[in-house]
C-alpha positions as CSV (number, residue, x, y, z in Angstrom):
1,X,203.0,107.1,-92.4
2,X,202.4,108.4,-88.9
3,X,201.6,106.1,-86.0
4,X,198.0,107.2,-85.7
5,X,197.3,105.8,-89.2
6,X,196.2,102.3,-90.0
7,X,195.2,100.2,-93.0
8,X,192.0,98.3,-93.9
9,X,192.0,95.1,-95.8
10,X,188.8,93.5,-97.0
11,X,188.9,89.9,-98.2
12,X,186.4,89.0,-101.0
13,X,186.9,85.2,-101.3
14,X,184.8,84.8,-104.5
15,X,186.0,83.5,-107.8
16,X,184.1,82.4,-110.9
17,X,186.7,79.7,-111.3
18,X,189.9,78.9,-109.4
19,X,193.4,79.1,-111.0
20,X,195.5,76.0,-110.7
21,X,198.3,77.7,-108.7
22,X,196.2,79.6,-106.2
23,X,196.5,78.7,-102.5
24,X,194.5,81.7,-101.1
25,X,191.2,81.0,-99.5
26,X,188.4,81.3,-102.0
27,X,185.3,79.6,-103.3
28,X,183.0,79.8,-106.3
29,X,179.5,80.2,-104.9
30,X,178.6,83.7,-106.0
31,X,175.1,83.4,-104.5
32,X,176.6,84.2,-101.1
33,X,178.0,87.6,-102.0
34,X,175.1,89.7,-100.5
35,X,175.0,87.8,-97.2
36,X,178.8,87.9,-97.0
37,X,178.9,91.7,-97.6
38,X,176.3,92.1,-94.8
39,X,178.6,90.1,-92.5
40,X,181.6,92.3,-93.4
41,X,179.7,95.4,-92.4
42,X,178.7,93.8,-89.1
43,X,182.3,92.8,-88.5
44,X,183.5,96.3,-89.2
45,X,181.1,97.8,-86.7
46,X,182.1,95.2,-84.1
47,X,185.9,95.7,-84.5
48,X,187.0,99.0,-86.0
49,X,186.8,101.1,-82.8
50,X,189.8,99.1,-81.5
51,X,191.9,101.0,-84.0
52,X,192.6,104.5,-83.1
53,X,193.4,107.3,-85.6
54,X,192.3,107.4,-89.2
55,X,192.7,104.8,-92.0
56,X,195.4,105.8,-94.6
57,X,194.7,103.0,-97.0
58,X,192.0,100.5,-97.9
59,X,192.6,97.4,-100.0
60,X,189.9,95.0,-101.4
61,X,191.6,91.7,-102.3
62,X,190.6,88.2,-102.9
63,X,189.6,86.0,-104.5
64,X,188.3,88.2,-107.3
65,X,186.6,91.4,-106.0
66,X,185.6,92.3,-109.5
67,X,183.4,89.2,-109.6
68,X,181.3,90.6,-106.7
69,X,178.2,92.6,-107.7
70,X,178.9,96.3,-107.8
71,X,176.0,97.1,-105.4
72,X,177.5,95.0,-102.7
73,X,180.9,96.7,-103.0
74,X,179.3,100.1,-103.0
75,X,177.2,99.6,-99.9
76,X,180.1,98.1,-98.0
77,X,182.4,101.0,-98.8
78,X,179.7,103.6,-98.0
79,X,179.4,102.1,-94.5
80,X,183.1,102.3,-93.8
81,X,183.4,105.8,-95.2
82,X,180.5,107.0,-93.1
83,X,182.4,105.9,-90.0
84,X,186.0,106.9,-90.7
85,X,186.1,108.9,-94.0
86,X,187.7,108.1,-97.3
87,X,191.3,106.8,-97.0
88,X,193.9,108.4,-99.2
89,X,194.6,105.3,-101.2
90,X,191.7,102.9,-102.1
91,X,192.7,99.8,-104.1
92,X,190.6,97.1,-105.6
93,X,191.8,93.9,-107.3
94,X,190.3,92.7,-110.6
95,X,190.5,90.3,-113.4
96,X,190.8,91.7,-116.9
97,X,187.6,89.9,-118.1
98,X,185.6,91.6,-115.5
99,X,186.7,95.1,-116.5
100,X,183.8,96.6,-118.5
101,X,183.1,100.3,-119.1
102,X,180.1,100.0,-116.7
103,X,182.2,98.4,-113.9
104,X,185.0,100.9,-114.4
105,X,182.6,103.8,-114.2
106,X,181.7,102.7,-110.7
107,X,185.2,103.1,-109.4
108,X,185.3,106.9,-108.9
109,X,181.9,106.7,-107.2
110,X,183.4,104.2,-104.7
111,X,186.5,106.6,-104.3
112,X,188.7,103.9,-105.7
113,X,191.8,105.5,-107.0
114,X,194.0,102.5,-107.6
115,X,193.4,99.2,-109.3
116,X,195.5,96.0,-109.1
117,X,194.9,93.6,-112.0
118,X,196.1,90.1,-112.4
119,X,197.4,89.6,-115.9
120,X,200.0,86.9,-115.2
121,X,201.1,86.4,-118.8
122,X,200.4,87.6,-122.3
123,X,200.8,84.1,-123.7
124,X,197.3,82.7,-124.3
125,X,198.5,79.1,-124.1
126,X,199.8,79.6,-120.6
127,X,196.7,81.5,-119.6
128,X,194.7,78.4,-120.5
129,X,197.1,76.3,-118.5
130,X,196.5,78.4,-115.4
131,X,192.7,78.3,-116.1
132,X,192.6,82.1,-116.3
133,X,189.3,83.4,-117.8
134,X,190.9,86.2,-119.8
135,X,193.0,86.4,-123.0
136,X,196.0,88.5,-123.7
137,X,193.9,90.8,-125.8
138,X,191.4,91.3,-123.0
139,X,194.2,92.3,-120.6
140,X,195.4,95.1,-122.9
141,X,191.8,96.3,-123.5
142,X,191.1,96.3,-119.7
143,X,194.0,98.7,-119.1
144,X,192.6,101.0,-121.8
145,X,189.1,100.8,-120.3
146,X,190.4,101.7,-116.8
147,X,192.3,104.7,-118.1
148,X,189.2,106.0,-119.9
149,X,187.4,105.8,-116.6
150,X,190.1,108.0,-115.0
151,X,192.0,105.2,-113.2
152,X,195.7,105.9,-114.0
153,X,197.2,104.4,-110.9
154,X,197.3,100.8,-112.1
155,X,199.3,97.8,-110.9
156,X,199.5,94.6,-112.9
157,X,200.8,91.2,-111.9
158,X,203.1,88.9,-113.9
159,X,204.3,85.4,-113.3
160,X,207.5,83.8,-114.5
161,X,208.9,80.3,-114.5
162,X,206.1,78.5,-116.3
163,X,206.8,74.9,-117.3
164,X,208.8,75.0,-120.6
165,X,209.1,78.8,-120.6
166,X,212.3,80.3,-122.1
167,X,214.1,83.4,-121.0
168,X,213.2,85.0,-124.3
169,X,209.5,84.3,-123.8
170,X,209.6,85.8,-120.3
171,X,211.3,88.9,-121.6
172,X,208.6,89.2,-124.3
173,X,206.0,89.3,-121.5
174,X,208.0,92.0,-119.7
175,X,208.3,94.1,-122.8
176,X,204.5,93.8,-123.5
177,X,203.9,95.0,-119.9
178,X,206.3,97.9,-120.3
179,X,204.6,98.9,-123.5
180,X,201.3,99.3,-121.6
181,X,203.1,101.9,-119.4
182,X,201.3,100.9,-116.1
183,X,203.1,102.6,-113.2
184,X,203.3,99.6,-110.9
185,X,204.3,96.0,-111.7
186,X,204.4,93.0,-109.4
187,X,206.2,89.9,-110.6
188,X,206.4,86.5,-109.0
189,X,207.9,83.1,-109.7
190,X,205.3,80.4,-110.3
191,X,204.8,78.6,-107.0
192,X,203.7,74.9,-106.5
193,X,201.9,75.3,-103.2
194,X,200.8,72.0,-101.6
195,X,197.2,71.1,-102.2
196,X,196.8,73.1,-105.4
197,X,196.0,71.5,-108.7
198,X,199.4,72.6,-110.0
199,X,201.1,70.9,-107.1
200,X,199.3,67.7,-108.0
201,X,200.2,68.0,-111.6
202,X,203.9,68.4,-110.6
203,X,203.7,65.2,-108.5
204,X,202.1,63.3,-111.4
205,X,204.8,64.4,-113.7
206,X,202.5,66.3,-116.0
207,X,204.5,69.5,-115.6
208,X,208.1,70.3,-114.7
209,X,209.5,73.2,-112.8
210,X,212.1,75.4,-114.5
211,X,215.6,74.9,-113.1
212,X,217.1,77.2,-110.5
213,X,219.6,78.7,-113.0
214,X,216.9,79.7,-115.4
215,X,214.6,81.0,-112.7
216,X,217.5,83.2,-111.5
217,X,218.2,84.5,-115.0
218,X,214.5,85.4,-115.4
219,X,214.6,87.4,-112.1
220,X,217.8,89.1,-113.1
221,X,216.2,90.0,-116.4
222,X,213.2,91.3,-114.7
223,X,215.2,93.6,-112.5
224,X,217.4,94.8,-115.4
225,X,214.5,95.6,-117.8
226,X,212.4,97.3,-115.1
227,X,215.3,99.5,-114.0
228,X,216.1,100.5,-117.6
229,X,212.5,101.6,-118.0
230,X,212.7,103.9,-115.0
231,X,211.0,101.7,-112.4
232,X,212.2,101.6,-108.8
233,X,212.8,98.2,-107.4
234,X,211.3,98.9,-103.9
235,X,210.5,95.4,-102.7
236,X,211.6,92.0,-103.8
237,X,208.7,91.4,-106.2
238,X,207.5,95.0,-106.7
239,X,208.5,97.8,-109.1
240,X,207.1,101.3,-109.3
241,X,207.5,104.5,-111.3
242,X,208.2,107.5,-109.1
243,X,205.4,108.2,-106.5
244,X,203.5,105.0,-107.5
245,X,204.5,102.6,-104.7
246,X,201.7,100.7,-103.2
247,X,201.0,102.6,-100.0
248,X,198.9,99.8,-98.5
249,X,201.4,97.0,-99.1
250,X,204.2,99.3,-97.9
251,X,202.4,99.7,-94.6
252,X,202.7,95.9,-94.0
253,X,206.4,96.1,-94.5
254,X,206.7,99.2,-92.2
255,X,205.0,97.7,-89.2
256,X,201.8,99.9,-89.6
257,X,198.6,98.5,-87.9
258,X,195.9,97.1,-90.1
259,X,192.4,95.6,-89.7
260,X,191.5,92.6,-91.8
261,X,187.8,92.0,-92.5
262,X,186.4,88.7,-93.9
263,X,187.0,85.0,-93.9
264,X,190.7,84.2,-93.5
265,X,191.7,87.9,-93.1
266,X,194.5,88.8,-90.8
267,X,194.8,91.9,-88.5
268,X,197.7,93.5,-86.7
269,X,198.1,96.2,-84.1
270,X,201.0,96.7,-81.7
271,X,201.4,93.7,-79.4
272,X,198.6,91.7,-81.0
273,X,197.9,89.6,-84.2
274,X,194.5,88.1,-85.1
275,X,193.0,86.1,-87.9
276,X,189.5,85.1,-88.9
277,X,188.4,81.5,-89.6
278,X,189.1,80.3,-93.1
279,X,185.5,79.1,-93.7
280,X,182.9,81.4,-95.3
281,X,179.9,79.7,-93.7
282,X,181.4,79.6,-90.2
283,X,182.5,83.2,-90.7
284,X,179.0,84.4,-91.7
285,X,177.1,82.4,-89.1
286,X,179.4,83.5,-86.3
287,X,179.2,87.2,-87.3
288,X,175.4,87.0,-87.6
289,X,175.3,85.6,-84.0
290,X,177.4,88.6,-82.9
291,X,180.5,86.5,-82.2
292,X,183.8,87.4,-83.8
293,X,185.2,84.3,-85.5
294,X,188.8,85.0,-84.9
295,X,191.8,83.7,-83.1
296,X,194.9,85.6,-82.1
297,X,198.2,85.8,-80.3
298,X,200.1,88.3,-78.3
299,X,203.3,89.5,-79.9
300,X,206.3,89.6,-77.6
301,X,209.6,91.4,-78.4
302,X,211.2,88.3,-80.0
303,X,208.2,87.7,-82.3
304,X,208.0,91.4,-83.2
305,X,211.7,91.4,-84.1
306,X,211.3,88.3,-86.3
307,X,208.3,89.9,-88.0
308,X,210.3,93.0,-88.7
309,X,213.1,90.9,-90.2
310,X,210.8,89.0,-92.6
311,X,209.0,92.2,-93.8
312,X,211.4,95.1,-93.7
313,X,214.3,93.1,-95.2
314,X,212.2,92.6,-98.3
315,X,212.2,96.3,-99.1
316,X,214.8,98.6,-100.6
317,X,215.0,100.6,-97.4
318,X,215.8,97.4,-95.4
319,X,215.7,96.9,-91.7
320,X,216.2,100.0,-89.5
321,X,218.4,99.2,-86.5
322,X,216.9,102.3,-84.8
323,X,213.4,100.9,-85.2
324,X,214.6,97.5,-83.9
325,X,216.0,99.1,-80.7
326,X,213.0,101.3,-80.1
327,X,210.3,98.6,-80.7
328,X,212.1,95.5,-79.5
329,X,215.0,96.5,-77.3
330,X,218.8,97.0,-77.4
331,X,219.6,93.3,-77.3
332,X,217.8,92.8,-80.6
333,X,219.6,95.7,-82.2
334,X,222.9,94.2,-81.2
335,X,221.8,90.7,-82.3
336,X,220.7,92.0,-85.8
337,X,223.9,93.8,-86.3
338,X,226.0,90.8,-85.3
339,X,224.1,88.4,-87.5
340,X,224.2,90.8,-90.5
341,X,228.0,91.3,-90.2
342,X,228.5,87.6,-90.8
343,X,227.0,88.1,-94.3
344,X,228.4,91.4,-95.4
345,X,231.7,89.9,-96.5
346,X,229.8,87.5,-98.7
347,X,228.1,90.4,-100.5
348,X,224.6,89.3,-99.7
349,X,223.8,91.9,-97.0
350,X,225.0,95.5,-96.6
351,X,224.9,97.8,-93.6
352,X,224.6,101.5,-94.3
353,X,223.0,104.5,-92.6
354,X,221.8,102.4,-89.7
355,X,220.0,100.0,-92.0
356,X,220.5,96.4,-93.0
357,X,219.7,95.7,-96.7
358,X,219.7,92.8,-99.1
359,X,222.0,93.2,-102.0
360,X,220.9,92.0,-105.4
361,X,222.9,88.8,-104.8
362,X,221.2,88.6,-101.3
363,X,217.7,88.6,-102.9
364,X,218.4,85.2,-104.4
365,X,219.1,83.7,-101.0
366,X,216.7,85.9,-99.0
367,X,214.9,83.1,-97.3
368,X,218.2,81.7,-95.9
369,X,219.4,85.2,-94.9
370,X,216.1,86.0,-93.1
371,X,216.3,82.6,-91.3
372,X,219.8,83.4,-90.1
373,X,218.7,86.8,-88.9
374,X,215.9,85.4,-86.8
375,X,216.0,85.5,-83.0
376,X,216.3,82.0,-81.6
377,X,215.7,81.5,-77.9
């Protein structure tokens, strides 16, 4: 992606109900969607001229964007397209129970050519545990509805490591996903983020985390089955058939600028990072008063280097030493090389073609490796 390109992220913080593991900013008052959409358009007009070039990708995330009325989505996208044209990749997130034929028929009209759907598991008991609104059957049917509407670029999410889940049950989820033939799969270990209902259940002893050995076996099985099915493991949690990587998410990992619209959304451009207030009412009131409800920080060379470590190292391409030298300085190039060499003998990092990469073993200790690669004053 050339340097005169950027991405657009739109945060729709609306959910009909909240899942017990979710730590993202969201709320359930759907009566606010129209006012919120108007605020998004106003924010866009206040901010987008700070980004030069043309948008390559647009991503509508949440929350649950599919819970937002279609009219609100349509008018918002029309405003953006009128100003900067239609990006090459336009993605919207959805829940399976929101995917009707009528909703799917709107997607081509909005120039949406990619859909990311949260399935999480095909086990109905675990879906109920998570307080998901859909069933396994609805997930399968949603894929079929989207394909009939002409949406073939589909990404689906899975979660592993549920309380009491066995390796065989996890592999059954994977095989069901592979049977659907979606070209992109994201898979994550169940997280117990502080403040979530799931975190409280863990503290009360109502659920128990899977042990580290089983979690590792589940991840290894994920990598093996996806590879055998022809998927490229291009980021720690992401797998794609040829030519079906997420261009938008890849731009985050490749240091490409992006503008984030909406409550709690983050933005980045060279030398500057910004984020909106995580409060929908404060966000809307501020925007309506013509005041951008954001905070920010300037990014110095050390911060930029650390950001590159924590993003690029997640990918199969790894961290480019040439990019580090050009964007941060020669001292950071030398530091990265020196730090990485301490781990190559342990088989957790490799240095090849001017890039530092995690090995498969390194993925299991990626947080520790990234911490060790960080620049410390």
